[in-house]
N, CA, C, O and the ligand as a Tripos MOL2 file, in Angstrom:
@<TRIPOS>MOLECULE
protein
  233   231    59     0     0
PROTEIN
NO_CHARGES

@<TRIPOS>ATOM
      1 N          -7.7700    7.6650    9.0040 N.3       1 MET1
      2 CA         -7.7260    7.6580    7.3170 C.3       1 MET1
      3 C          -8.3460    8.9620    6.7420 C.2       1 MET1
      4 O          -9.3060    9.5820    7.1990 O.2       1 MET1
      5 N          -7.5830    9.2540    5.6210 N.am      2 ASN2
      6 CA         -7.8200   10.4080    4.8600 C.3       2 ASN2
      7 C          -8.6530    9.9630    3.7360 C.2       2 ASN2
      8 O          -8.2810    9.0920    2.9490 O.2       2 ASN2
      9 N         -10.0110   10.6900    3.6530 N.am      3 LEU3
     10 CA        -10.8180   10.3050    2.2720 C.3       3 LEU3
     11 C         -10.2530   10.9290    1.3620 C.2       3 LEU3
     12 O          -9.9050   12.0950    1.5520 O.2       3 LEU3
     13 N         -10.0240   10.2660    0.1160 N.am      4 LYS4
     14 CA         -9.9240   11.1130   -1.1990 C.3       4 LYS4
     15 C          -8.6070   12.0750   -1.0490 C.2       4 LYS4
     16 O          -8.5820   13.2320   -1.4700 O.2       4 LYS4
     17 N          -7.5200   11.4260   -0.3890 N.am      5 ALA5
     18 CA         -6.3710   12.4280   -0.1520 C.3       5 ALA5
     19 C          -5.2970   12.0370   -0.8750 C.2       5 ALA5
     20 O          -4.2070   12.5780   -0.6890 O.2       5 ALA5
     21 N          -5.4810   10.9520   -1.8840 N.am      6 CYS6
     22 CA         -4.2880   10.4750   -2.8130 C.3       6 CYS6
     23 C          -3.8240   11.5410   -3.7850 C.2       6 CYS6
     24 O          -4.6130   12.2170   -4.4460 O.2       6 CYS6
     25 N          -2.7340   11.6390   -3.8320 N.am      7 GLY7
     26 CA         -2.2380   12.9400   -4.6270 C.3       7 GLY7
     27 C          -2.3180   12.2760   -6.2680 C.2       7 GLY7
     28 O          -2.2830   12.9660   -7.2870 O.2       7 GLY7
     29 N          -2.4160   11.0180   -6.2310 N.am      8 ARG8
     30 CA         -2.0710   10.1510   -7.6220 C.3       8 ARG8
     31 C          -3.6380    9.8580   -8.1150 C.2       8 ARG8
     32 O          -4.0310   10.2420   -9.2170 O.2       8 ARG8
     33 N          -4.3720    9.2350   -7.3080 N.am      9 CYS9
     34 CA         -5.6150    8.8030   -7.9120 C.3       9 CYS9
     35 C          -6.8120    9.3080   -7.1610 C.2       9 CYS9
     36 O          -7.9190    8.9850   -7.5910 O.2       9 CYS9
     37 N          -6.7170   10.1270   -6.0000 N.am     10 GLY10
     38 CA         -7.7100   10.6940   -5.4300 C.3      10 GLY10
     39 C          -8.4330    9.5840   -4.4360 C.2      10 GLY10
     40 O          -9.5640    9.7530   -3.9810 O.2      10 GLY10
     41 N          -7.7340    8.5930   -4.2060 N.am     11 GLY11
     42 CA         -8.2160    7.6650   -3.4160 C.3      11 GLY11
     43 C          -8.2060    7.8330   -1.9220 C.2      11 GLY11
     44 O          -7.7880    8.8810   -1.4290 O.2      11 GLY11
     45 N          -8.6290    6.8900   -1.2160 N.am     12 ASP12
     46 CA         -8.6880    6.9640    0.1500 C.3      12 ASP12
     47 C          -7.0790    6.3330    0.7300 C.2      12 ASP12
     48 O          -6.5330    5.2890    0.3740 O.2      12 ASP12
     49 N          -6.5500    7.4240    1.7860 N.am     13 GLN13
     50 CA         -5.2820    6.9700    2.4160 C.3      13 GLN13
     51 C          -5.3590    6.5210    3.8250 C.2      13 GLN13
     52 O          -6.2380    6.9900    4.5480 O.2      13 GLN13
     53 N          -4.6110    5.7540    4.2240 N.am     14 ILE14
     54 CA         -4.5500    5.1370    5.3620 C.3      14 ILE14
     55 C          -3.0000    5.2150    6.2710 C.2      14 ILE14
     56 O          -2.0790    4.6670    5.6660 O.2      14 ILE14
     57 N          -2.7240    5.6640    7.2720 N.am     15 SER15
     58 CA         -1.5100    6.0380    7.6280 C.3      15 SER15
     59 C          -1.1600    4.6710    8.2660 C.2      15 SER15
     60 O          -1.9000    3.9540    8.9390 O.2      15 SER15
     61 N           0.2800    4.4430    7.8690 N.am     16 GLU16
     62 CA          1.0230    3.1570    8.0300 C.3      16 GLU16
     63 C           2.2940    3.2870    8.6800 C.2      16 GLU16
     64 O           3.0600    4.1750    8.3070 O.2      16 GLU16
     65 N           2.6400    2.4300    9.7010 N.am     17 GLU17
     66 CA          4.0130    2.8320   10.2190 C.3      17 GLU17
     67 C           4.8070    1.6580    9.6430 C.2      17 GLU17
     68 O           4.3050    0.5410    9.7650 O.2      17 GLU17
     69 N           5.9740    1.7810    9.0350 N.am     18 LEU18
     70 CA          6.8510    1.0480    8.3680 C.3      18 LEU18
     71 C           8.4160    1.4700    8.8610 C.2      18 LEU18
     72 O           8.9850    2.5230    8.5720 O.2      18 LEU18
     73 N           8.9290    0.4240    9.6370 N.am     19 LEU19
     74 CA         10.2840    0.7310    9.9580 C.3      19 LEU19
     75 C          10.5810    2.0930   10.7000 C.2      19 LEU19
     76 O          11.6220    2.7460   10.6340 O.2      19 LEU19
     77 N           9.4920    2.3640   11.3890 N.am     20 GLY20
     78 CA          9.5910    3.5510   12.1730 C.3      20 GLY20
     79 C           9.2390    4.9140   11.4340 C.2      20 GLY20
     80 O           9.2880    6.0210   11.9710 O.2      20 GLY20
     81 N           8.9360    4.7030   10.3360 N.am     21 GLU21
     82 CA          8.3390    6.0440    9.5980 C.3      21 GLU21
     83 C           7.0390    6.0060    9.6680 C.2      21 GLU21
     84 O           6.5520    4.8880    9.8400 O.2      21 GLU21
     85 N           6.3580    6.8630    9.5900 N.am     22 THR22
     86 CA          4.7740    7.0890    9.2620 C.3      22 THR22
     87 C           4.4820    7.3430    7.8590 C.2      22 THR22
     88 O           4.8170    8.4810    7.5310 O.2      22 THR22
     89 N           3.9710    6.6580    6.9350 N.am     23 GLU23
     90 CA          3.6170    6.9370    5.5520 C.3      23 GLU23
     91 C           1.9370    7.0270    5.4850 C.2      23 GLU23
     92 O           1.1620    6.4750    6.2660 O.2      23 GLU23
     93 N           1.6670    7.6870    4.5930 N.am     24 MET24
     94 CA          0.3510    7.6190    4.1330 C.3      24 MET24
     95 C          -0.0350    6.6290    2.7460 C.2      24 MET24
     96 O           0.4060    6.8310    1.6150 O.2      24 MET24
     97 N          -0.7430    5.7850    3.0480 N.am     25 VAL25
     98 CA         -0.7070    4.8260    2.0060 C.3      25 VAL25
     99 C          -2.1670    4.6990    1.3800 C.2      25 VAL25
    100 O          -3.1400    4.5380    2.1170 O.2      25 VAL25
    101 N          -2.2860    4.7770   -0.0170 N.am     26 CYS26
    102 CA         -3.3850    4.7320   -0.7640 C.3      26 CYS26
    103 C          -4.0360    3.2800   -0.6930 C.2      26 CYS26
    104 O          -3.3940    2.2550   -0.9250 O.2      26 CYS26
    105 N          -5.3550    3.3090   -0.3520 N.am     27 LEU27
    106 CA         -5.7790    2.0260   -0.4440 C.3      27 LEU27
    107 C          -6.3180    1.5200   -1.8350 C.2      27 LEU27
    108 O          -6.6370    0.3430   -2.0020 O.2      27 LEU27
    109 N          -6.3970    2.4130   -2.7600 N.am     28 GLN28
    110 CA         -6.7060    2.1130   -4.0280 C.3      28 GLN28
    111 C          -5.7520    1.6470   -4.8930 C.2      28 GLN28
    112 O          -5.8300    0.6150   -5.5590 O.2      28 GLN28
    113 N          -4.5560    2.6900   -4.8570 N.am     29 CYS29
    114 CA         -3.5410    2.3640   -5.9190 C.3      29 CYS29
    115 C          -2.1650    2.1640   -5.2350 C.2      29 CYS29
    116 O          -1.1330    2.0550   -5.8970 O.2      29 CYS29
    117 N          -2.1920    2.1210   -3.9220 N.am     30 GLY30
    118 CA         -0.8790    1.8650   -3.0710 C.3      30 GLY30
    119 C           0.2010    2.8750   -3.0640 C.2      30 GLY30
    120 O           1.3360    2.6660   -2.6360 O.2      30 GLY30
    121 N          -0.2670    4.0800   -3.6100 N.am     31 HIS31
    122 CA          0.6580    5.3260   -3.6440 C.3      31 HIS31
    123 C           1.1440    5.6540   -2.0420 C.2      31 HIS31
    124 O           0.3420    5.7010   -1.1100 O.2      31 HIS31
    125 N           2.3250    5.8300   -1.9280 N.am     32 ARG32
    126 CA          3.0480    6.1290   -0.6920 C.3      32 ARG32
    127 C           3.3130    7.5070   -0.4430 C.2      32 ARG32
    128 O           3.8820    8.1070   -1.3550 O.2      32 ARG32
    129 N           3.0210    8.1520    0.6110 N.am     33 ALA33
    130 CA          3.8850    9.5000    0.8690 C.3      33 ALA33
    131 C           4.1250    9.5140    2.3010 C.2      33 ALA33
    132 O           3.4170    8.9210    3.1140 O.2      33 ALA33
    133 N           5.2900   10.3100    2.6200 N.am     34 PHE34
    134 CA          5.2230   10.4840    4.1640 C.3      34 PHE34
    135 C           4.2910   11.3570    4.5900 C.2      34 PHE34
    136 O           3.8850   12.3470    3.9820 O.2      34 PHE34
    137 N           3.8610   10.8470    5.9700 N.am     35 ALA35
    138 CA          2.8780   11.5780    6.5460 C.3      35 ALA35
    139 C           3.5220   12.5500    7.4270 C.2      35 ALA35
    140 O           4.6410   12.3890    7.9140 O.2      35 ALA35
    141 N           2.6680   13.7080    7.6370 N.am     36 PRO36
    142 CA          3.1500   14.7490    8.3670 C.3      36 PRO36
    143 C           3.7280   14.1950    9.6780 C.2      36 PRO36
    144 O           3.3640   13.1150   10.1440 O.2      36 PRO36
    145 N           4.5930   14.9430   10.2150 N.am     37 ALA37
    146 CA          5.4260   14.4190   11.6090 C.3      37 ALA37
    147 C           4.5770   14.1670   12.6830 C.2      37 ALA37
    148 O           4.8500   13.2950   13.5070 O.2      37 ALA37
    149 N           3.5420   14.8700   12.7520 N.am     38 ASN38
    150 CA          2.5110   14.5250   13.9050 C.3      38 ASN38
    151 C           1.3620   13.6240   13.8120 C.2      38 ASN38
    152 O           0.4940   13.4900   14.6740 O.2      38 ASN38
    153 N           1.4490   12.8890   12.4460 N.am     39 THR39
    154 CA          0.3660   11.8450   12.2810 C.3      39 THR39
    155 C           0.6640   10.7950   12.9500 C.2      39 THR39
    156 O           1.8350   10.4330   12.8400 O.2      39 THR39
    157 N          -0.1870   10.0230   13.7830 N.am     40 LEU40
    158 CA          0.0720    8.8330   14.3910 C.3      40 LEU40
    159 C          -0.2430    7.6850   13.5000 C.2      40 LEU40
    160 O          -1.1380    7.8700   12.6760 O.2      40 LEU40
    161 N           0.4560    6.3230   13.5400 N.am     41 PRO41
    162 CA          0.1560    5.2520   12.9100 C.3      41 PRO41
    163 C          -1.1150    4.6480   13.2090 C.2      41 PRO41
    164 O          -1.3310    4.4970   14.4110 O.2      41 PRO41
    165 N          -2.0680    4.2400   12.3580 N.am     42 ARG42
    166 CA         -3.1600    3.3460   12.8290 C.3      42 ARG42
    167 C          -3.0840    1.9530   12.6120 C.2      42 ARG42
    168 O          -3.6720    1.1150   13.2950 O.2      42 ARG42
    169 N          -2.1710    1.6660   11.4150 N.am     43 TYR43
    170 CA         -1.8650    0.4920   11.0920 C.3      43 TYR43
    171 C          -0.3230    0.3880   11.4400 C.2      43 TYR43
    172 O           0.5050    1.2480   11.1380 O.2      43 TYR43
    173 N          -0.0480   -0.8310   12.1410 N.am     44 ILE44
    174 CA          1.3760   -1.1740   12.4940 C.3      44 ILE44
    175 C           1.5150   -2.6050   11.9820 C.2      44 ILE44
    176 O           0.6970   -3.4860   12.2460 O.2      44 ILE44
    177 N           2.6410   -2.7840   11.2070 N.am     45 THR45
    178 CA          3.1670   -3.7400   10.9050 C.3      45 THR45
    179 C           3.1230   -4.9940   11.8880 C.2      45 THR45
    180 O           3.3430   -4.7160   13.0670 O.2      45 THR45
    181 N           2.9110   -6.1180   11.6350 N.am     46 VAL46
    182 CA          2.9590   -7.3740   12.4710 C.3      46 VAL46
    183 C           4.1880   -7.4360   13.0010 C.2      46 VAL46
    184 O           4.1880   -7.5560   14.2260 O.2      46 VAL46
    185 N           5.3280   -7.3910   12.4310 N.am     47 ALA47
    186 CA          6.5290   -7.5200   13.0210 C.3      47 ALA47
    187 C           6.9530   -6.4290   13.7850 C.2      47 ALA47
    188 O           7.9120   -6.6780   14.5150 O.2      47 ALA47
    189 N           6.5440   -5.3780   13.8220 N.am     48 ARG48
    190 CA          6.5260   -4.2180   14.8750 C.3      48 ARG48
    191 C           5.8290   -4.6330   16.1560 C.2      48 ARG48
    192 O           6.3710   -4.6330   17.2620 O.2      48 ARG48
    193 N           4.5910   -4.9830   15.9060 N.am     49 GLN49
    194 CA          3.7870   -5.3310   16.9680 C.3      49 GLN49
    195 C           4.3750   -6.4910   17.8290 C.2      49 GLN49
    196 O           4.1690   -6.4880   19.0430 O.2      49 GLN49
    197 N           5.1510   -7.5500   17.1980 N.am     50 ARG50
    198 CA          5.5730   -8.5240   18.1320 C.3      50 ARG50
    199 C           6.8120   -8.0350   18.6760 C.2      50 ARG50
    200 O           7.1580   -8.5060   19.7600 O.2      50 ARG50
    201 N           7.5870   -7.1220   18.0870 N.am     51 ALA51
    202 CA          8.7490   -6.6120   18.8450 C.3      51 ALA51
    203 C           8.1160   -5.7300   20.0940 C.2      51 ALA51
    204 O           8.8170   -5.6020   21.0970 O.2      51 ALA51
    205 N           7.3230   -5.3610   20.0700 N.am     52 ARG52
    206 CA          6.5100   -4.3840   21.0160 C.3      52 ARG52
    207 C           6.2820   -5.3730   22.1950 C.2      52 ARG52
    208 O           6.8010   -5.1800   23.2950 O.2      52 ARG52
    209 N           5.4890   -6.4340   21.9230 N.am     53 ARG53
    210 CA          4.9610   -7.3340   22.6910 C.3      53 ARG53
    211 C           6.2510   -7.9170   23.5200 C.2      53 ARG53
    212 O           6.3310   -8.0430   24.7420 O.2      53 ARG53
    213 N           7.2540   -8.2450   22.5160 N.am     54 ALA54
    214 CA          8.6100   -8.9950   23.3770 C.3      54 ALA54
    215 C           9.0830   -8.0400   24.4890 C.2      54 ALA54
    216 O           9.4030   -8.4190   25.6150 O.2      54 ALA54
    217 N           9.0950   -6.7220   24.0460 N.am     55 ARG55
    218 CA          9.7210   -5.6190   24.6950 C.3      55 ARG55
    219 C           9.1440   -5.3730   25.9830 C.2      55 ARG55
    220 O           9.7870   -5.0400   26.9780 O.2      55 ARG55
    221 N           7.6000   -5.5920   25.9130 N.am     56 LEU56
    222 CA          6.8370   -5.4810   27.2070 C.3      56 LEU56
    223 C           7.1490   -6.8070   28.1680 C.2      56 LEU56
    224 O           7.2250   -6.6550   29.3870 O.2      56 LEU56
    225 N           7.2980   -7.9090   27.6490 N.am     57 ALA57
    226 CA          7.4980   -9.1790   28.2490 C.3      57 ALA57
    227 C           8.8760   -9.3940   28.9100 C.2      57 ALA57
    228 O           9.0560  -10.2520   29.7740 O.2      57 ALA57
    229 N           9.8380   -8.5640   28.4530 N.am     58 ALA58
    230 CA         11.2460   -8.4300   29.0810 C.3      58 ALA58
    231 C          11.3210   -7.8880   30.2390 C.2      58 ALA58
    232 O          12.4140   -7.7540   30.7880 O.2      58 ALA58
    233 ZN         -4.0950    6.3490   -4.9000 Zn       59 ZN59
@<TRIPOS>BOND
     1     1     2 1
     2     2     3 1
     3     3     4 2
     4     3     5 am
     5     5     6 1
     6     6     7 1
     7     7     8 2
     8     7     9 am
     9     9    10 1
    10    10    11 1
    11    11    12 2
    12    11    13 am
    13    13    14 1
    14    14    15 1
    15    15    16 2
    16    15    17 am
    17    17    18 1
    18    18    19 1
    19    19    20 2
    20    19    21 am
    21    21    22 1
    22    22    23 1
    23    23    24 2
    24    23    25 am
    25    25    26 1
    26    26    27 1
    27    27    28 2
    28    27    29 am
    29    29    30 1
    30    30    31 1
    31    31    32 2
    32    31    33 am
    33    33    34 1
    34    34    35 1
    35    35    36 2
    36    35    37 am
    37    37    38 1
    38    38    39 1
    39    39    40 2
    40    39    41 am
    41    41    42 1
    42    42    43 1
    43    43    44 2
    44    43    45 am
    45    45    46 1
    46    46    47 1
    47    47    48 2
    48    47    49 am
    49    49    50 1
    50    50    51 1
    51    51    52 2
    52    51    53 am
    53    53    54 1
    54    54    55 1
    55    55    56 2
    56    55    57 am
    57    57    58 1
    58    58    59 1
    59    59    60 2
    60    59    61 am
    61    61    62 1
    62    62    63 1
    63    63    64 2
    64    63    65 am
    65    65    66 1
    66    66    67 1
    67    67    68 2
    68    67    69 am
    69    69    70 1
    70    70    71 1
    71    71    72 2
    72    71    73 am
    73    73    74 1
    74    74    75 1
    75    75    76 2
    76    75    77 am
    77    77    78 1
    78    78    79 1
    79    79    80 2
    80    79    81 am
    81    81    82 1
    82    82    83 1
    83    83    84 2
    84    83    85 am
    85    85    86 1
    86    86    87 1
    87    87    88 2
    88    87    89 am
    89    89    90 1
    90    90    91 1
    91    91    92 2
    92    91    93 am
    93    93    94 1
    94    94    95 1
    95    95    96 2
    96    95    97 am
    97    97    98 1
    98    98    99 1
    99    99   100 2
   100    99   101 am
   101   101   102 1
   102   102   103 1
   103   103   104 2
   104   103   105 am
   105   105   106 1
   106   106   107 1
   107   107   108 2
   108   107   109 am
   109   109   110 1
   110   110   111 1
   111   111   112 2
   112   111   113 am
   113   113   114 1
   114   114   115 1
   115   115   116 2
   116   115   117 am
   117   117   118 1
   118   118   119 1
   119   119   120 2
   120   119   121 am
   121   121   122 1
   122   122   123 1
   123   123   124 2
   124   123   125 am
   125   125   126 1
   126   126   127 1
   127   127   128 2
   128   127   129 am
   129   129   130 1
   130   130   131 1
   131   131   132 2
   132   131   133 am
   133   133   134 1
   134   134   135 1
   135   135   136 2
   136   135   137 am
   137   137   138 1
   138   138   139 1
   139   139   140 2
   140   139   141 am
   141   141   142 1
   142   142   143 1
   143   143   144 2
   144   143   145 am
   145   145   146 1
   146   146   147 1
   147   147   148 2
   148   147   149 am
   149   149   150 1
   150   150   151 1
   151   151   152 2
   152   151   153 am
   153   153   154 1
   154   154   155 1
   155   155   156 2
   156   155   157 am
   157   157   158 1
   158   158   159 1
   159   159   160 2
   160   159   161 am
   161   161   162 1
   162   162   163 1
   163   163   164 2
   164   163   165 am
   165   165   166 1
   166   166   167 1
   167   167   168 2
   168   167   169 am
   169   169   170 1
   170   170   171 1
   171   171   172 2
   172   171   173 am
   173   173   174 1
   174   174   175 1
   175   175   176 2
   176   175   177 am
   177   177   178 1
   178   178   179 1
   179   179   180 2
   180   179   181 am
   181   181   182 1
   182   182   183 1
   183   183   184 2
   184   183   185 am
   185   185   186 1
   186   186   187 1
   187   187   188 2
   188   187   189 am
   189   189   190 1
   190   190   191 1
   191   191   192 2
   192   191   193 am
   193   193   194 1
   194   194   195 1
   195   195   196 2
   196   195   197 am
   197   197   198 1
   198   198   199 1
   199   199   200 2
   200   199   201 am
   201   201   202 1
   202   202   203 1
   203   203   204 2
   204   203   205 am
   205   205   206 1
   206   206   207 1
   207   207   208 2
   208   207   209 am
   209   209   210 1
   210   210   211 1
   211   211   212 2
   212   211   213 am
   213   213   214 1
   214   214   215 1
   215   215   216 2
   216   215   217 am
   217   217   218 1
   218   218   219 1
   219   219   220 2
   220   219   221 am
   221   221   222 1
   222   222   223 1
   223   223   224 2
   224   223   225 am
   225   225   226 1
   226   226   227 1
   227   227   228 2
   228   227   229 am
   229   229   230 1
   230   230   231 1
   231   231   232 2
@<TRIPOS>SUBSTRUCTURE
     1 MET1         2 RESIDUE 1 A MET
     2 ASN2         6 RESIDUE 1 A ASN
     3 LEU3        10 RESIDUE 1 A LEU
     4 LYS4        14 RESIDUE 1 A LYS
     5 ALA5        18 RESIDUE 1 A ALA
     6 CYS6        22 RESIDUE 1 A CYS
     7 GLY7        26 RESIDUE 1 A GLY
     8 ARG8        30 RESIDUE 1 A ARG
     9 CYS9        34 RESIDUE 1 A CYS
    10 GLY10       38 RESIDUE 1 A GLY
    11 GLY11       42 RESIDUE 1 A GLY
    12 ASP12       46 RESIDUE 1 A ASP
    13 GLN13       50 RESIDUE 1 A GLN
    14 ILE14       54 RESIDUE 1 A ILE
    15 SER15       58 RESIDUE 1 A SER
    16 GLU16       62 RESIDUE 1 A GLU
    17 GLU17       66 RESIDUE 1 A GLU
    18 LEU18       70 RESIDUE 1 A LEU
    19 LEU19       74 RESIDUE 1 A LEU
    20 GLY20       78 RESIDUE 1 A GLY
    21 GLU21       82 RESIDUE 1 A GLU
    22 THR22       86 RESIDUE 1 A THR
    23 GLU23       90 RESIDUE 1 A GLU
    24 MET24       94 RESIDUE 1 A MET
    25 VAL25       98 RESIDUE 1 A VAL
    26 CYS26      102 RESIDUE 1 A CYS
    27 LEU27      106 RESIDUE 1 A LEU
    28 GLN28      110 RESIDUE 1 A GLN
    29 CYS29      114 RESIDUE 1 A CYS
    30 GLY30      118 RESIDUE 1 A GLY
    31 HIS31      122 RESIDUE 1 A HIS
    32 ARG32      126 RESIDUE 1 A ARG
    33 ALA33      130 RESIDUE 1 A ALA
    34 PHE34      134 RESIDUE 1 A PHE
    35 ALA35      138 RESIDUE 1 A ALA
    36 PRO36      142 RESIDUE 1 A PRO
    37 ALA37      146 RESIDUE 1 A ALA
    38 ASN38      150 RESIDUE 1 A ASN
    39 THR39      154 RESIDUE 1 A THR
    40 LEU40      158 RESIDUE 1 A LEU
    41 PRO41      162 RESIDUE 1 A PRO
    42 ARG42      166 RESIDUE 1 A ARG
    43 TYR43      170 RESIDUE 1 A TYR
    44 ILE44      174 RESIDUE 1 A ILE
    45 THR45      178 RESIDUE 1 A THR
    46 VAL46      182 RESIDUE 1 A VAL
    47 ALA47      186 RESIDUE 1 A ALA
    48 ARG48      190 RESIDUE 1 A ARG
    49 GLN49      194 RESIDUE 1 A GLN
    50 ARG50      198 RESIDUE 1 A ARG
    51 ALA51      202 RESIDUE 1 A ALA
    52 ARG52      206 RESIDUE 1 A ARG
    53 ARG53      210 RESIDUE 1 A ARG
    54 ALA54      214 RESIDUE 1 A ALA
    55 ARG55      218 RESIDUE 1 A ARG
    56 LEU56      222 RESIDUE 1 A LEU
    57 ALA57      226 RESIDUE 1 A ALA
    58 ALA58      230 RESIDUE 1 A ALA
    59 ZN59       233 GROUP 0 **** ****
């Protein structure tokens, strides 16, 4: 999490993986920005977690 890193409102951002892209999402205003390429997602969408589990089970 990046504290007070939002370019729009100065709020706190969290990294989120969406459709294979990692984005920084502001917790206060929802502003999204692409994360630096080396940023690992800390929050992964449920759909992707299910897909990963299915892949492990196969
Ligand atoms: Zn913001």
